[in-house]
C-alpha positions in Angstrom: 27.1 35.2 -22.3 28.7 31.8 -21.6 28.8 32.2 -17.7 24.7 32.4 -17.5 24.0 29.4 -19.8 24.8 27.0 -16.5 22.9 28.4 -13.7 20.1 29.1 -16.2 20.0 25.2 -17.4 19.9 24.8 -13.6 16.8 26.9 -13.1 15.1 25.3 -15.6 15.9 21.6 -14.3 14.3 22.7 -11.1 11.3 24.4 -12.7 10.9 21.1 -14.4 11.6 19.1 -11.8 9.0 21.2 -9.7 6.3 21.6 -12.2 6.2 17.8 -12.7 6.9 15.9 -9.9 6.9 18.0 -6.6 4.0 20.0 -7.1 1.1 17.2 -8.6 1.9 15.0 -4.9 1.3 17.6 -3.0 -2.2 18.5 -5.1 -2.9 15.1 -4.7 -1.8 14.9 -0.9 -3.9 18.2 -0.4 -6.9 16.3 -2.4 -6.5 13.1 0.0 -6.9 15.1 3.1 -9.5 17.4 2.0 -11.2 13.6 0.8 -10.6 12.2 4.7 -12.1 15.5 6.4 -15.4 15.3 4.0 -15.9 11.6 5.2 -19.4 11.4 7.0 -21.4 8.7 8.3 -23.1 6.8 5.2 -20.3 7.3 2.5 -20.1 4.0 0.5 -16.1 3.9 0.0 -13.9 1.3 -1.2 -10.1 0.8 0.5 -7.4 0.5 -1.2 -6.7 -2.9 -0.1 -10.1 -3.7 -2.4 -12.8 -3.5 1.0 -16.1 -2.2 0.0 -18.0 -1.0 3.1 -20.4 2.1 4.4 -18.8 4.1 6.7 -21.0 3.8 10.4 -18.2 5.5 12.7 -16.0 7.7 12.4 -12.5 9.3 15.0 -10.3 11.6 14.7 -8.1 9.2 12.5 -9.9 6.1 11.8 -13.3 4.8 11.0 -15.2 2.2 11.4 -17.1 0.4 8.3 -19.7 -2.0 7.4 -18.9 -5.3 4.8 -21.3 -7.6 3.8 -18.9 -9.6 6.4 -19.3 -7.7 9.2 -17.5 -4.5 10.6 -13.9 -3.3 10.1 -12.0 -0.2 11.8 -9.6 0.9 9.6 -7.5 4.1 9.2 -8.9 6.9 7.2 -5.6 6.8 5.2 -6.7 3.6 3.9 -9.7 4.8 2.4 -9.0 4.9 -1.7 -10.2 8.6 -2.4 -10.5 8.7 -6.5 -11.9 4.8 -6.2 -15.3 6.3 -3.8 -15.8 8.9 -5.9 -16.3 7.0 -8.6 -18.5 5.1 -6.1 -20.4 7.6 -5.7 -21.2 9.1 -8.9 -22.9 6.2 -9.7 -24.8 5.9 -6.9 
């Protein structure tokens, strides 16, 4: 009976680590990728650094946004999907 306790504890530890650390991280990355591919011209966005703008051009990995002070070319990964979703729900 005691021979099975350590392997069961290791399996339980791995399961806890997987469900509380690895899986949520994978889900977040998946949602970010889906958000990046769903961007379209005219979307209002907020960058991770806090810039507010409207998408005017989309390339493979970059986006041009129009802000109050002009146009900026940024990486798609620099767009905050959580904040942009909140911004688009208000509109």
